[in-house]
N, CA, C, O and CB atoms as a CASP TS submission, in Angstrom:
PFRMAT TS
TARGET T0000
AUTHOR 0000-0000-0000
METHOD Language model
MODEL 1
PARENT N/A
ATOM      1  N   MET     1       0.922  -1.440   0.243  1.00  0.00           N
ATOM      2  CA  MET     1       0.455   0.155   0.136  1.00  0.00           C
ATOM      3  C   MET     1       0.909   1.520   0.174  1.00  0.00           C
ATOM      4  O   MET     1       0.377   2.540  -0.263  1.00  0.00           O
ATOM      5  CB  MET     1      -0.176   0.341   0.847  1.00  0.00           C
ATOM      6  N   GLU     2       1.874   1.361   0.714  1.00  0.00           N
ATOM      7  CA  GLU     2       2.786   2.313   0.562  1.00  0.00           C
ATOM      8  C   GLU     2       3.750   2.787  -0.876  1.00  0.00           C
ATOM      9  O   GLU     2       4.412   3.810  -1.054  1.00  0.00           O
ATOM     10  CB  GLU     2       3.539   1.917   1.536  1.00  0.00           C
ATOM     11  N   ALA     3       3.597   1.993  -1.482  1.00  0.00           N
ATOM     12  CA  ALA     3       4.288   1.795  -2.827  1.00  0.00           C
ATOM     13  C   ALA     3       3.160   2.351  -3.916  1.00  0.00           C
ATOM     14  O   ALA     3       3.520   2.928  -4.942  1.00  0.00           O
ATOM     15  CB  ALA     3       4.728   0.059  -3.096  1.00  0.00           C
ATOM     16  N   THR     4       1.473   2.074  -3.530  1.00  0.00           N
ATOM     17  CA  THR     4       0.740   2.750  -4.142  1.00  0.00           C
ATOM     18  C   THR     4       0.504   4.231  -3.580  1.00  0.00           C
ATOM     19  O   THR     4       0.354   5.069  -4.470  1.00  0.00           O
ATOM     20  CB  THR     4      -0.300   2.009  -4.254  1.00  0.00           C
ATOM     21  N   LEU     5       0.459   4.592  -2.577  1.00  0.00           N
ATOM     22  CA  LEU     5       0.699   6.009  -1.859  1.00  0.00           C
ATOM     23  C   LEU     5       1.338   6.764  -2.524  1.00  0.00           C
ATOM     24  O   LEU     5       0.999   7.802  -3.093  1.00  0.00           O
ATOM     25  CB  LEU     5       1.354   6.046  -0.671  1.00  0.00           C
ATOM     26  N   ARG     6       2.745   6.004  -2.438  1.00  0.00           N
ATOM     27  CA  ARG     6       4.650   7.150  -2.769  1.00  0.00           C
ATOM     28  C   ARG     6       3.706   7.584  -4.552  1.00  0.00           C
ATOM     29  O   ARG     6       3.645   8.694  -5.081  1.00  0.00           O
ATOM     30  CB  ARG     6       7.350   5.405  -3.105  1.00  0.00           C
ATOM     31  N   GLU     7       3.030   6.085  -5.139  1.00  0.00           N
ATOM     32  CA  GLU     7       3.323   6.772  -6.710  1.00  0.00           C
ATOM     33  C   GLU     7       2.132   7.612  -6.981  1.00  0.00           C
ATOM     34  O   GLU     7       2.245   8.343  -7.965  1.00  0.00           O
ATOM     35  CB  GLU     7       3.472   5.570  -8.077  1.00  0.00           C
ATOM     36  N   ALA     8       1.385   7.652  -6.542  1.00  0.00           N
ATOM     37  CA  ALA     8      -0.346   8.988  -6.294  1.00  0.00           C
ATOM     38  C   ALA     8       0.848  10.034  -5.994  1.00  0.00           C
ATOM     39  O   ALA     8       1.619  10.134  -6.948  1.00  0.00           O
ATOM     40  CB  ALA     8      -2.057   8.705  -4.331  1.00  0.00           C
ATOM     41  N   CYS     9       1.033  10.497  -5.350  1.00  0.00           N
ATOM     42  CA  CYS     9       1.821  10.980  -4.260  1.00  0.00           C
ATOM     43  C   CYS     9       2.553  11.926  -5.744  1.00  0.00           C
ATOM     44  O   CYS     9       2.145  12.966  -6.261  1.00  0.00           O
ATOM     45  CB  CYS     9       2.890   9.595  -3.066  1.00  0.00           C
ATOM     46  N   VAL    10       3.610  11.163  -6.061  1.00  0.00           N
ATOM     47  CA  VAL    10       4.579  11.653  -6.806  1.00  0.00           C
ATOM     48  C   VAL    10       3.791  12.074  -8.014  1.00  0.00           C
ATOM     49  O   VAL    10       4.148  13.163  -8.464  1.00  0.00           O
ATOM     50  CB  VAL    10       5.718  10.679  -7.038  1.00  0.00           C
ATOM     51  N   ARG    11       2.910  11.543  -8.583  1.00  0.00           N
ATOM     52  CA  ARG    11       2.498  11.758  -9.983  1.00  0.00           C
ATOM     53  C   ARG    11       1.880  13.368  -9.815  1.00  0.00           C
ATOM     54  O   ARG    11       2.234  14.408 -10.370  1.00  0.00           O
ATOM     55  CB  ARG    11       1.262  10.464 -10.559  1.00  0.00           C
ATOM     56  N   VAL    12       0.800  13.099  -8.799  1.00  0.00           N
ATOM     57  CA  VAL    12      -0.179  14.012  -8.674  1.00  0.00           C
ATOM     58  C   VAL    12       0.684  15.571  -8.680  1.00  0.00           C
ATOM     59  O   VAL    12       0.339  16.543  -9.352  1.00  0.00           O
ATOM     60  CB  VAL    12      -1.083  13.628  -7.250  1.00  0.00           C
ATOM     61  N   ALA    13       2.349  15.489  -7.386  1.00  0.00           N
ATOM     62  CA  ALA    13       2.793  16.869  -7.842  1.00  0.00           C
ATOM     63  C   ALA    13       3.632  16.831  -8.721  1.00  0.00           C
ATOM     64  O   ALA    13       4.535  17.639  -8.508  1.00  0.00           O
ATOM     65  CB  ALA    13       3.309  17.670  -6.940  1.00  0.00           C
ATOM     66  N   ALA    14       3.792  16.058  -9.933  1.00  0.00           N
ATOM     67  CA  ALA    14       4.260  16.449 -11.193  1.00  0.00           C
ATOM     68  C   ALA    14       3.124  16.808 -11.840  1.00  0.00           C
ATOM     69  O   ALA    14       3.516  17.272 -12.910  1.00  0.00           O
ATOM     70  CB  ALA    14       5.025  15.467 -11.917  1.00  0.00           C
ATOM     71  N   GLY    15       1.955  16.858 -11.805  1.00  0.00           N
ATOM     72  CA  GLY    15       0.563  17.378 -12.371  1.00  0.00           C
ATOM     73  C   GLY    15       0.185  16.215 -13.499  1.00  0.00           C
ATOM     74  O   GLY    15      -0.651  16.564 -14.332  1.00  0.00           O
ATOM     75  N   ASP    16       0.556  15.280 -13.575  1.00  0.00           N
ATOM     76  CA  ASP    16       0.250  14.391 -14.714  1.00  0.00           C
ATOM     77  C   ASP    16      -0.376  13.343 -13.962  1.00  0.00           C
ATOM     78  O   ASP    16      -0.212  12.221 -14.440  1.00  0.00           O
ATOM     79  CB  ASP    16       1.499  13.903 -15.629  1.00  0.00           C
ATOM     80  N   GLY    17      -1.033  13.417 -12.937  1.00  0.00           N
ATOM     81  CA  GLY    17      -2.099  12.236 -12.716  1.00  0.00           C
ATOM     82  C   GLY    17      -2.849  12.121 -11.612  1.00  0.00           C
ATOM     83  O   GLY    17      -2.137  12.380 -10.642  1.00  0.00           O
ATOM     84  N   GLY    18      -4.061  11.830 -11.256  1.00  0.00           N
ATOM     85  CA  GLY    18      -5.009  12.013 -10.260  1.00  0.00           C
ATOM     86  C   GLY    18      -4.510  11.055  -8.930  1.00  0.00           C
ATOM     87  O   GLY    18      -3.496  10.362  -8.843  1.00  0.00           O
ATOM     88  N   PRO    19      -5.027  11.160  -8.453  1.00  0.00           N
ATOM     89  CA  PRO    19      -4.719  10.603  -7.131  1.00  0.00           C
ATOM     90  C   PRO    19      -4.807   8.974  -6.269  1.00  0.00           C
ATOM     91  O   PRO    19      -4.979   8.621  -5.103  1.00  0.00           O
ATOM     92  CB  PRO    19      -5.473  11.389  -6.524  1.00  0.00           C
ATOM     93  N   PHE    20      -4.569   8.249  -7.655  1.00  0.00           N
ATOM     94  CA  PHE    20      -4.614   6.970  -7.677  1.00  0.00           C
ATOM     95  C   PHE    20      -3.124   6.402  -8.049  1.00  0.00           C
ATOM     96  O   PHE    20      -2.210   6.869  -8.728  1.00  0.00           O
ATOM     97  CB  PHE    20      -5.715   6.579  -8.615  1.00  0.00           C
ATOM     98  N   GLY    21      -3.290   5.127  -7.270  1.00  0.00           N
ATOM     99  CA  GLY    21      -1.955   4.135  -7.803  1.00  0.00           C
ATOM    100  C   GLY    21      -2.013   2.872  -7.435  1.00  0.00           C
ATOM    101  O   GLY    21      -2.505   2.646  -6.330  1.00  0.00           O
ATOM    102  N   ALA    22      -1.454   1.558  -8.387  1.00  0.00           N
ATOM    103  CA  ALA    22      -1.552   0.702  -8.193  1.00  0.00           C
ATOM    104  C   ALA    22      -0.841  -0.479  -7.986  1.00  0.00           C
ATOM    105  O   ALA    22      -0.234  -0.662  -9.041  1.00  0.00           O
ATOM    106  CB  ALA    22      -2.022   0.763  -8.618  1.00  0.00           C
ATOM    107  N   ALA    23      -0.550  -1.479  -7.126  1.00  0.00           N
ATOM    108  CA  ALA    23       0.363  -2.149  -7.378  1.00  0.00           C
ATOM    109  C   ALA    23       0.318  -3.640  -7.813  1.00  0.00           C
ATOM    110  O   ALA    23      -0.676  -4.339  -7.618  1.00  0.00           O
ATOM    111  CB  ALA    23       0.955  -1.961  -6.477  1.00  0.00           C
ATOM    112  N   ILE    24       1.282  -4.018  -8.323  1.00  0.00           N
ATOM    113  CA  ILE    24       1.313  -5.536  -8.736  1.00  0.00           C
ATOM    114  C   ILE    24       1.960  -6.561  -8.025  1.00  0.00           C
ATOM    115  O   ILE    24       3.130  -6.623  -8.405  1.00  0.00           O
ATOM    116  CB  ILE    24       1.856  -5.675  -9.908  1.00  0.00           C
ATOM    117  N   VAL    25       1.681  -7.468  -7.078  1.00  0.00           N
ATOM    118  CA  VAL    25       2.107  -8.290  -6.215  1.00  0.00           C
ATOM    119  C   VAL    25       2.216  -9.939  -6.818  1.00  0.00           C
ATOM    120  O   VAL    25       1.253 -10.361  -7.458  1.00  0.00           O
ATOM    121  CB  VAL    25       1.171  -8.070  -5.042  1.00  0.00           C
ATOM    122  N   LYS    26       3.349 -10.790  -6.602  1.00  0.00           N
ATOM    123  CA  LYS    26       3.515 -11.560  -7.439  1.00  0.00           C
ATOM    124  C   LYS    26       4.370 -12.503  -6.224  1.00  0.00           C
ATOM    125  O   LYS    26       5.408 -11.916  -5.917  1.00  0.00           O
ATOM    126  CB  LYS    26       4.151 -10.954  -8.863  1.00  0.00           C
ATOM    127  N   ASP    27       4.166 -13.935  -5.395  1.00  0.00           N
ATOM    128  CA  ASP    27       4.733 -14.092  -4.600  1.00  0.00           C
ATOM    129  C   ASP    27       5.015 -12.813  -3.411  1.00  0.00           C
ATOM    130  O   ASP    27       6.187 -12.442  -3.480  1.00  0.00           O
ATOM    131  CB  ASP    27       5.605 -14.611  -5.240  1.00  0.00           C
ATOM    132  N   GLY    28       4.355 -12.199  -2.539  1.00  0.00           N
ATOM    133  CA  GLY    28       4.813 -11.026  -1.876  1.00  0.00           C
ATOM    134  C   GLY    28       5.497  -9.610  -2.608  1.00  0.00           C
ATOM    135  O   GLY    28       5.494  -8.420  -2.294  1.00  0.00           O
ATOM    136  N   LYS    29       5.969 -10.247  -3.532  1.00  0.00           N
ATOM    137  CA  LYS    29       6.783  -9.021  -4.239  1.00  0.00           C
ATOM    138  C   LYS    29       6.059  -8.024  -4.871  1.00  0.00           C
ATOM    139  O   LYS    29       4.868  -8.233  -5.099  1.00  0.00           O
ATOM    140  CB  LYS    29       7.677  -9.462  -5.290  1.00  0.00           C
ATOM    141  N   ILE    30       6.721  -6.674  -5.285  1.00  0.00           N
ATOM    142  CA  ILE    30       6.090  -5.679  -6.123  1.00  0.00           C
ATOM    143  C   ILE    30       6.540  -6.315  -7.453  1.00  0.00           C
ATOM    144  O   ILE    30       7.704  -6.716  -7.470  1.00  0.00           O
ATOM    145  CB  ILE    30       6.569  -4.060  -5.853  1.00  0.00           C
ATOM    146  N   VAL    31       5.805  -6.471  -8.567  1.00  0.00           N
ATOM    147  CA  VAL    31       6.026  -6.716 -10.180  1.00  0.00           C
ATOM    148  C   VAL    31       6.438  -4.984 -11.065  1.00  0.00           C
ATOM    149  O   VAL    31       7.440  -4.515 -11.604  1.00  0.00           O
ATOM    150  CB  VAL    31       4.174  -7.517 -10.898  1.00  0.00           C
ATOM    151  N   ALA    32       4.746  -4.404 -10.747  1.00  0.00           N
ATOM    152  CA  ALA    32       4.620  -3.188 -11.275  1.00  0.00           C
ATOM    153  C   ALA    32       4.148  -2.071 -10.671  1.00  0.00           C
ATOM    154  O   ALA    32       2.933  -2.252 -10.598  1.00  0.00           O
ATOM    155  CB  ALA    32       4.033  -3.291 -12.153  1.00  0.00           C
ATOM    156  N   VAL    33       4.368  -1.207 -10.281  1.00  0.00           N
ATOM    157  CA  VAL    33       3.370  -0.074  -9.867  1.00  0.00           C
ATOM    158  C   VAL    33       2.923   1.211 -11.177  1.00  0.00           C
ATOM    159  O   VAL    33       3.741   1.637 -11.991  1.00  0.00           O
ATOM    160  CB  VAL    33       4.220   0.745  -8.471  1.00  0.00           C
ATOM    161  N   GLY    34       1.851   1.528 -11.124  1.00  0.00           N
ATOM    162  CA  GLY    34       1.012   2.433 -12.034  1.00  0.00           C
ATOM    163  C   GLY    34       0.270   3.412 -11.409  1.00  0.00           C
ATOM    164  O   GLY    34      -0.172   3.159 -10.289  1.00  0.00           O
ATOM    165  N   HIS    35      -0.022   4.827 -12.082  1.00  0.00           N
ATOM    166  CA  HIS    35      -0.672   5.657 -11.406  1.00  0.00           C
ATOM    167  C   HIS    35      -1.806   5.675 -12.499  1.00  0.00           C
ATOM    168  O   HIS    35      -2.016   4.823 -13.363  1.00  0.00           O
ATOM    169  CB  HIS    35       0.108   6.978 -10.974  1.00  0.00           C
ATOM    170  N   ASN    36      -2.516   6.895 -12.248  1.00  0.00           N
ATOM    171  CA  ASN    36      -3.540   7.137 -13.022  1.00  0.00           C
ATOM    172  C   ASN    36      -2.742   8.107 -14.327  1.00  0.00           C
ATOM    173  O   ASN    36      -1.912   9.001 -14.162  1.00  0.00           O
ATOM    174  CB  ASN    36      -4.807   7.888 -12.065  1.00  0.00           C
ATOM    175  N   MET    37      -3.160   7.722 -15.295  1.00  0.00           N
ATOM    176  CA  MET    37      -2.787   8.743 -15.994  1.00  0.00           C
ATOM    177  C   MET    37      -4.095   9.208 -17.707  1.00  0.00           C
ATOM    178  O   MET    37      -3.892   9.325 -18.916  1.00  0.00           O
ATOM    179  CB  MET    37      -1.037   8.165 -16.344  1.00  0.00           C
ATOM    180  N   VAL    38      -5.065   9.298 -16.997  1.00  0.00           N
ATOM    181  CA  VAL    38      -6.090   9.289 -17.897  1.00  0.00           C
ATOM    182  C   VAL    38      -6.658  10.320 -18.612  1.00  0.00           C
ATOM    183  O   VAL    38      -7.413  10.265 -19.583  1.00  0.00           O
ATOM    184  CB  VAL    38      -6.910   8.856 -17.404  1.00  0.00           C
ATOM    185  N   LEU    39      -6.153  11.383 -17.945  1.00  0.00           N
ATOM    186  CA  LEU    39      -6.152  13.200 -17.869  1.00  0.00           C
ATOM    187  C   LEU    39      -4.950  13.346 -18.932  1.00  0.00           C
ATOM    188  O   LEU    39      -5.190  13.956 -19.975  1.00  0.00           O
ATOM    189  CB  LEU    39      -5.668  14.100 -15.978  1.00  0.00           C
ATOM    190  N   ILE    40      -3.494  12.739 -18.681  1.00  0.00           N
ATOM    191  CA  ILE    40      -2.617  13.227 -19.447  1.00  0.00           C
ATOM    192  C   ILE    40      -2.535  12.740 -21.165  1.00  0.00           C
ATOM    193  O   ILE    40      -2.012  13.195 -22.182  1.00  0.00           O
ATOM    194  CB  ILE    40      -1.457  12.926 -18.680  1.00  0.00           C
ATOM    195  N   ASN    41      -3.518  11.353 -20.747  1.00  0.00           N
ATOM    196  CA  ASN    41      -3.056  10.193 -22.044  1.00  0.00           C
ATOM    197  C   ASN    41      -4.727  10.861 -22.817  1.00  0.00           C
ATOM    198  O   ASN    41      -4.827  10.630 -24.022  1.00  0.00           O
ATOM    199  CB  ASN    41      -2.917   7.701 -21.414  1.00  0.00           C
ATOM    200  N   ILE    42      -5.692  11.475 -22.286  1.00  0.00           N
ATOM    201  CA  ILE    42      -6.968  12.084 -22.530  1.00  0.00           C
ATOM    202  C   ILE    42      -7.770  10.344 -22.885  1.00  0.00           C
ATOM    203  O   ILE    42      -8.402  10.122 -23.918  1.00  0.00           O
ATOM    204  CB  ILE    42      -6.887  13.520 -24.055  1.00  0.00           C
ATOM    205  N   ASP    43      -7.634   9.720 -22.222  1.00  0.00           N
ATOM    206  CA  ASP    43      -7.910   8.258 -22.520  1.00  0.00           C
ATOM    207  C   ASP    43      -8.113   7.446 -20.847  1.00  0.00           C
ATOM    208  O   ASP    43      -7.349   7.050 -19.966  1.00  0.00           O
ATOM    209  CB  ASP    43      -6.391   7.563 -23.552  1.00  0.00           C
ATOM    210  N   PRO    44     -10.337   7.521 -21.178  1.00  0.00           N
ATOM    211  CA  PRO    44     -10.380   6.635 -19.554  1.00  0.00           C
ATOM    212  C   PRO    44     -10.283   6.109 -19.066  1.00  0.00           C
ATOM    213  O   PRO    44     -10.672   6.204 -17.902  1.00  0.00           O
ATOM    214  CB  PRO    44     -10.703   6.311 -18.960  1.00  0.00           C
ATOM    215  N   THR    45      -9.102   4.153 -20.005  1.00  0.00           N
ATOM    216  CA  THR    45      -9.006   3.678 -20.024  1.00  0.00           C
ATOM    217  C   THR    45      -7.269   3.449 -19.613  1.00  0.00           C
ATOM    218  O   THR    45      -6.534   2.475 -19.773  1.00  0.00           O
ATOM    219  CB  THR    45      -9.774   3.574 -20.725  1.00  0.00           C
ATOM    220  N   CYS    46      -7.050   4.656 -19.091  1.00  0.00           N
ATOM    221  CA  CYS    46      -5.920   4.942 -18.583  1.00  0.00           C
ATOM    222  C   CYS    46      -5.421   5.037 -17.329  1.00  0.00           C
ATOM    223  O   CYS    46      -4.403   5.669 -17.047  1.00  0.00           O
ATOM    224  CB  CYS    46      -5.729   5.730 -18.951  1.00  0.00           C
ATOM    225  N   ASP    47      -6.378   4.184 -16.244  1.00  0.00           N
ATOM    226  CA  ASP    47      -5.977   4.376 -15.325  1.00  0.00           C
ATOM    227  C   ASP    47      -5.126   3.740 -14.177  1.00  0.00           C
ATOM    228  O   ASP    47      -4.185   3.098 -14.644  1.00  0.00           O
ATOM    229  CB  ASP    47      -6.679   4.641 -15.180  1.00  0.00           C
ATOM    230  N   ALA    48      -5.184   3.730 -12.772  1.00  0.00           N
ATOM    231  CA  ALA    48      -3.932   3.227 -12.454  1.00  0.00           C
ATOM    232  C   ALA    48      -3.885   1.515 -12.417  1.00  0.00           C
ATOM    233  O   ALA    48      -2.845   0.977 -12.037  1.00  0.00           O
ATOM    234  CB  ALA    48      -3.553   3.885 -11.058  1.00  0.00           C
ATOM    235  N   GLU    49      -4.407   1.146 -12.601  1.00  0.00           N
ATOM    236  CA  GLU    49      -4.625  -0.458 -12.636  1.00  0.00           C
ATOM    237  C   GLU    49      -4.066  -0.895 -13.845  1.00  0.00           C
ATOM    238  O   GLU    49      -3.110  -1.671 -13.846  1.00  0.00           O
ATOM    239  CB  GLU    49      -6.172  -0.967 -12.580  1.00  0.00           C
ATOM    240  N   MET    50      -4.738  -0.331 -15.201  1.00  0.00           N
ATOM    241  CA  MET    50      -4.704  -0.821 -16.415  1.00  0.00           C
ATOM    242  C   MET    50      -2.966  -0.452 -16.505  1.00  0.00           C
ATOM    243  O   MET    50      -2.323  -1.170 -17.271  1.00  0.00           O
ATOM    244  CB  MET    50      -5.910  -0.072 -17.560  1.00  0.00           C
ATOM    245  N   THR    51      -2.130   0.755 -15.667  1.00  0.00           N
ATOM    246  CA  THR    51      -0.804   1.083 -16.205  1.00  0.00           C
ATOM    247  C   THR    51       0.112   0.116 -15.442  1.00  0.00           C
ATOM    248  O   THR    51       1.249  -0.352 -15.494  1.00  0.00           O
ATOM    249  CB  THR    51      -0.388   2.669 -16.002  1.00  0.00           C
ATOM    250  N   ALA    52      -0.898   0.080 -14.778  1.00  0.00           N
ATOM    251  CA  ALA    52       0.713  -1.408 -13.789  1.00  0.00           C
ATOM    252  C   ALA    52       0.444  -1.940 -14.615  1.00  0.00           C
ATOM    253  O   ALA    52       1.379  -1.818 -15.407  1.00  0.00           O
ATOM    254  CB  ALA    52       0.751  -2.587 -12.049  1.00  0.00           C
ATOM    255  N   ILE    53      -0.733  -2.873 -15.270  1.00  0.00           N
ATOM    256  CA  ILE    53      -0.286  -4.091 -16.265  1.00  0.00           C
ATOM    257  C   ILE    53       0.379  -3.615 -17.207  1.00  0.00           C
ATOM    258  O   ILE    53       1.361  -4.323 -17.427  1.00  0.00           O
ATOM    259  CB  ILE    53      -1.334  -4.900 -16.916  1.00  0.00           C
ATOM    260  N   ALA    54       0.287  -2.504 -18.054  1.00  0.00           N
ATOM    261  CA  ALA    54       1.240  -2.239 -19.266  1.00  0.00           C
ATOM    262  C   ALA    54       2.615  -2.268 -18.833  1.00  0.00           C
ATOM    263  O   ALA    54       3.515  -2.610 -19.599  1.00  0.00           O
ATOM    264  CB  ALA    54       0.992  -0.862 -19.960  1.00  0.00           C
ATOM    265  N   MET    55       2.833  -1.897 -17.546  1.00  0.00           N
ATOM    266  CA  MET    55       4.214  -2.047 -17.101  1.00  0.00           C
ATOM    267  C   MET    55       4.666  -3.684 -17.119  1.00  0.00           C
ATOM    268  O   MET    55       5.775  -3.955 -17.580  1.00  0.00           O
ATOM    269  CB  MET    55       4.328  -1.377 -15.561  1.00  0.00           C
ATOM    270  N   LEU    56       4.258  -4.193 -16.882  1.00  0.00           N
ATOM    271  CA  LEU    56       4.587  -5.701 -16.959  1.00  0.00           C
ATOM    272  C   LEU    56       4.891  -5.964 -18.368  1.00  0.00           C
ATOM    273  O   LEU    56       5.588  -6.979 -18.385  1.00  0.00           O
ATOM    274  CB  LEU    56       3.382  -6.672 -16.458  1.00  0.00           C
ATOM    275  N   ARG    57       4.744  -5.632 -19.284  1.00  0.00           N
ATOM    276  CA  ARG    57       4.739  -5.733 -20.617  1.00  0.00           C
ATOM    277  C   ARG    57       6.183  -5.366 -20.898  1.00  0.00           C
ATOM    278  O   ARG    57       6.599  -5.341 -22.057  1.00  0.00           O
ATOM    279  CB  ARG    57       3.654  -4.867 -21.307  1.00  0.00           C
TER
END
């Protein structure tokens, strides 16, 4: 949870995302972290969860 909060705060401060973060965890380890990019990309599918999934590619 701390990683998602940090990601959200950093992106809000940078002005390129809303206050949302997401992490994907596998075997107890964070493998991807994403943040909301809906506004910057003008794309409603770029929420935090989807950007975290995209980081896995």
